[in-house]
N, C-alpha and C positions, 0 to 999 in steps of 0.2 A: 608456220605449214611447221603441221604432226606429218609423220613421215614412218610410211607402212601401210596407211588407211585404203589406198588403190589393192596392196597387194594382201591383204586379208580379204578384202572382199575376193579378188579369183583362189586366195585357197580355198578357199570356202567352199567355190564350186570345184575346183581338181581333190585337192585334200579328206580322207573321210573326217568325221566328227572325230573319229581318236588323235588323230594325227596335226589337229587342228590345233586342241586344244595343250595337248602337250610339244610339242616341239614349233609351231611353227606361232602360236600367242605367242608363250615367251620368248619367245627369237624375234618376235617385233617388239615386246614389252622391252624386251635387252637399248636395239636400237634407241627406240625413243628415249630412253632414259640416259642413255650413252652422247644422244642429240643434247642432249637437255643440258649433262653437265659440265658440254663442251660450248655452249651458245653464247658465251665471251670471249670464246678465242682464235685462234687467225682462219679467217676464210678454207685458207687450205688443211686442214685442221678437218674444219667439221665437211668439207667434200670430203675425205680419208676412213670418216668416220661410215657418213653415207657411204657409198662406194662400197665397204667393206661390210656395214651391214645387208644391204639388199644383195650381194652378193650373195651370204652365207641363207637368207632366205629364198630368195630364187633356188641355192638348189635343193633346202629341201622339198620345195615346188615340184623340182624335176624329179625325186628321188620318187615322190607320191604318185606323179601322172606315170613312170614308169612302170611304178608297183600297181597301179591300180588296173591298169589298163590294159600290157603289154602281158602277154601269156610266154610265145613262147621261144628258144633260146636264138630260133634265127632273128624275130625282129628283136630282142634288146640289145646283138650286136649291130642292124640297125643302126638305132637309136643313137647304140654306144657311138661310133662311130662318123656322122654328121653328127653329134655334136660337136667333138675332138676336131671333127672338118670345120666345120664351124667355129667355134674359140681359134684353128690355126687362124685360119682368114680375117678375122679379125683383128687382134691383135696384128696381122700385118700390116689390115690396111690403115688401123688407126695409126702404124707408125711411119707409115708412106704419109698421112693426110699431116701429119706433125712437123714429119722433115721442111717444106717449105719456108715456116713461120722464123725456124732454127736459122737455115743457112740468112736469112735476111742480116741478122746480127751481131754486134761484133766478138771477135775473135772470146770464148770465153760463157758467151752468152745460151746455153743449154744444159745451165744446170738443173740437177733433179727439182728444186722447184719449176723449171720454166715448164719443164715436163710436164710435170701434172699439172699445172694453167693449162696447156694448150691439151690434155687428155675433154676433157669435156664439148669440145667444139670437135673434135675427132670421130668419141664413140655415137655418136647418133647415127652416124654416117656409118659405119664403120662395123654396124652392129644387123640392117637388112644385105648391104653384102657380103658378110660373113656368112650371116644363114645361110643365105641366098648358092654361095659357091658349096658350103658346106652340102646341102642339100643335095647337088650337084652329086660332089667326088664322095659325099659317104649313104644311098640310096645306091647306089651303082651296082646292079649284078643283080639285085636283090630286090623282088616284085615287096608292093609299097601294100600293109593292109589298113585298114581301119584305122584299126587301133595303132596303129605308128603316126597313121597323116593329124590323128585326134593326140595324140604326142607333143610332138609336133607344132603342130598350130598352137598351145597349151604356150609352147615357150617362147611359141611370137609373138604371142600377147603381154607374157612377163617383159620381154624383152621393149616391147613398144613404149607399157608404161613409164618404165626406166630411162627409156630415151624420153619420154617426152616430160620427167623427172629433171633432166640434164639440160633440156633446151626450157625449158620454164624458170628453174634456179639455179645450177648448178652453174649452166655453160657464163651466163651473166655474169657474172661476179667472176671467177672465174678468168674470162674475159678484159675484164678493167684490169684485170691485178697486172696480166700478163702485156696490157697497153701502156700501162703503169710503169713499169717496169722498164720495158723498150722506148717510149718515151726519157725516162733519164739517162737511159746508155745513151742518147743520143747528147745529150747535154740538155734538154726542158726540165723546166723545174711545174709542181704542178700536178695537179689529176687530166688526166685526157679527156674532153666531154664526148660523154657517152654516144656512139653512135646506138642501132637499131641491134644487133646481137650481145650489146651489152644488155639491155634491155632487160627486167622484165616481165611478164604477160602483163602485167599491173604496171611497171609503165610506160608499157606500151601501148596499152589504151587510154592513158593520159597523156598520151602525143599524139596522137592521130584524133577528141574533141580538140586537142588547142591546133592544130594545126588546121585541123576543121571548119574551127570559131575564125580563126583568124582568114579564111579563105585559101592555102596556101595544097592545092588539091594536088602537087608531085608529094609533099610532102606526107602525104594522108594516105598518097600511094602505096610509099615508100614505104611506112611504119606496117601498111594495112596484108600488105604479102608479109611481112618475117612476122607476126603473129600472126595470122593462117599458116604459115610458115610450122611452128611451132607446134599443132595441133596436127595437121597431117604431113610433117614427113614420117614420128614413130607406125603407124603405120602403117607404113614402106614394108616390112619386116614380115606382118600378114601380107599383105599384099606379093610380097612377091614369094615368097614362103607356102602359101597358098597353089599363084599360079604354077612352081614349079612343081611344085604334090600333084599340081591335075597333068602332065604331062607325062607322057610314056619314054620310054627307051631305057637300055640296062646297060650302055654305051658310055664308059666315062668322060672322054673325049668329047663323044654329041650331047651330053649335060650340059659340060663346063661352057662348053663354047653355046649351048641355051641358054645358059644363068649368061652368059657373059652379055648376049645380042638384048634378052630382059633388065638386066642392068643400066645398058649404053641405051635403050628404050626408057627408059624412065625417066632417065638422064636429059633429054631427048624431048618428052614431053614437058617435063619441069622445066628444063628454058624456054619453050615453044610457047609455053602458056604465060610464065612473066616476061615476055615479049610482045604481049598479046594483049595484056591486061595493062589499067589504072583510066587514069578521068578519062583520056582520049582512044580510046580504046575496044578494045572489043569484049572481050573477059571484064569480068571485078574475080578482086584477087579471092574475094574467094573461090571461083571457079577454077582460075587458073593452077590454087595450091595444091586443089584436090584434085585434077583430073587427069594427072599420072594413077593415083587409085581407083580412081571411076572405070580409065580406064583397063587398065590390069582384071581387076576385078571382074569387069563386064565380065574379059572373053575368057575370063576364067573360068565364068558361072555357065558360058556359052559352052565350054568344051565337056564340063561335069552334065551337065544339060542331055551334051550328043552323045556322050559315052552312057550316056543311063537310058535314053530312049532307046538306044541301038541296042543295046544288052536285054532291056525288053523287049525287043520286035520279036530280037533272036530266041526268047522264051515263052512267047507265043509260037512263033513256026515249029520248032519243037514240040 
C-alpha cells in the first residue's frame, strides 16, 4: 500500500501546478515517509499516521478548491458554514455509531485504544451523513452558485476517496483488533476468526473464490455483498451531496427534513437491495450494492435536466 496516490490524482485536478508542486506533493511525500517509518509499528500507530496525513492533505486541497473557484464573500461564507456543519454532524454521527459496541463491553471497556479501534467502522458512514446535513444546514438561506456546487462536490469526492481507503484497509485491521480484545475480556483465548468486515479486499476476493470452488453459494453471496459495498458505499458522499445540491429551497427546517428523508431512503434501498440479492433472489450482489447510488443519481440527473430544460424554454420565450 502506497498512501496518497489517489489524492495526488485528485489534487492535480483541483489545485494549480504551483500549489501541487509546492504544497500538496511535499505533504504526500511526508505522509509516505512517515508511514514507511512506522511499517513495523502497531497498526493503531499506522492508522493515526494515515489519518493525520490524509487530514492535512485534504485541508490543503479544500483551500485550493476554495481559492480557485470562489469569488465572492457570500459564496465563501456559505461554503465555510457548510463545511463547519458537515464536520459537526460527522463527529456527532461517528460518536453515535460507536456507542453500541462500547455499551456491550465490561466496565472499563471503553479506553482511548478502543475508541480508536471503533473509529474506522464509524467514519465511512458518518461522512455521507455529515455532508448531507452539512449541506442542508450550511446552504440554508443562500443561493447555491455553480462555483459553490463545484467546490462542495470536489470535497465530496475527496471524502469518498478517504472512505474507500478506510473501508479497504484500515477498518478490517481495526475491527479485528477490537474483536480480539473483546473476546479476551470475555475470557476467550486466541484470535477470533475473521468475518467479512475484518477482511481486506484481497482477502474477500480469495474467500469468494474458495467458497465458489466448494459450491458454498451462501458464503459467496455474503462475501460478494461485503466486497461490492467497499466500492459503492464511499460514493454515497458524492451521490447524497449532489442530490441535495440539486434541490431548491432556502428554509433550514425543510432542507434538514429533506436530508433526513434522503438518508433514510438511501438506507431503505440498501437494506432492500441486500434482502433481494443472493443466489436464490432477483438481484446480483453488485446490483444490490449499487442500487441506492444509481437511483439517487438518476433522480438528481432528472431534476437537473428538467431545471435546465425549463430555463431554456423561458429564455426562448423571452
